[in-house]
C-alpha positions in Angstrom: 101.1 66.5 113.3 100.0 70.1 113.3 102.8 72.8 113.9 101.5 76.1 114.9 103.7 79.1 114.1 103.6 82.9 113.9 104.6 84.7 110.4 105.4 88.4 110.0 106.0 89.2 106.4 106.5 92.5 104.5 105.7 92.4 100.8 107.4 95.2 98.5 106.7 96.3 95.1 103.6 97.4 93.4 100.9 96.2 96.3 99.1 99.4 97.4 96.3 100.5 95.5 95.7 97.0 93.9 93.6 95.5 96.3 96.5 93.5 97.8 94.9 93.6 101.4 91.4 92.2 100.2 93.5 89.4 98.3 95.7 88.5 101.3 93.0 88.6 103.8 90.8 86.2 101.1 93.4 83.7 101.2 94.5 83.9 104.6 90.8 83.2 105.6 90.4 80.3 103.3 93.6 78.5 104.8 92.0 79.2 108.2 94.8 81.4 109.6 94.3 84.4 112.0 95.8 87.8 111.7 95.9 91.0 110.0 97.2 92.9 106.7 97.8 96.5 106.7 99.6 98.8 104.4 102.8 100.6 105.8 103.7 104.5 105.4 106.8 103.0 103.7 105.6 103.7 100.1 104.6 100.2 98.3 105.0 98.0 101.4 102.2 95.8 103.0 102.6 93.9 106.4 101.1 90.6 106.9 100.9 89.1 110.5 99.4 85.6 110.3 99.4 82.8 112.8 98.2 79.2 112.2 99.1 75.7 110.8 102.9 76.0 109.4 101.9 74.5 106.3 99.0 76.9 105.5 101.2 79.7 106.3 103.9 78.5 103.7 100.8 78.5 101.2 100.0 82.1 102.2 103.8 83.1 101.7 103.5 81.5 98.3 100.5 83.7 97.4 101.7 86.8 99.0 104.8 86.1 96.4 102.0 86.2 93.3 99.4 88.9 94.6 96.2 89.8 93.0 96.2 90.9 89.3 97.6 94.4 89.0 100.2 94.0 91.6 104.0 93.5 90.9 105.5 91.8 94.1 109.3 92.4 94.4 110.2 90.7 97.3 108.8 89.0 100.5 110.6 89.1 103.7 109.4 86.7 106.5 110.1 86.1 110.2 109.1 83.2 111.9 108.3 82.9 115.5 106.4 81.2 118.4 102.5 80.8 118.2 100.7 83.1 120.3 97.0 82.7 119.7 96.3 86.5 120.3 94.3 86.8 117.0 90.5 85.8 116.7 90.2 86.1 112.9 91.8 87.8 109.8 91.3 91.3 109.3 92.4 94.3 107.2 93.5 96.9 109.4 93.8 100.8 108.6 
């Protein structure tokens, strides 16, 4: 049975200027998730908002912990909530 959920994640470390947003978008799209990724004004922090199948979201979190080549992820904070269905695709926000 598919359990739908919403994930709010903040990724800390060397995650800006290393194509982290593009990496996260590619992973999320491959996992058929909806939402967005963006850099935060807080130095070395990226935010991810994603929705979809909870098992696929768990896979996304595991990939966020690794990141692309050049990234050094120090930690990933996650908050889980109810699925809202408000996203139509997975995008990079600027």
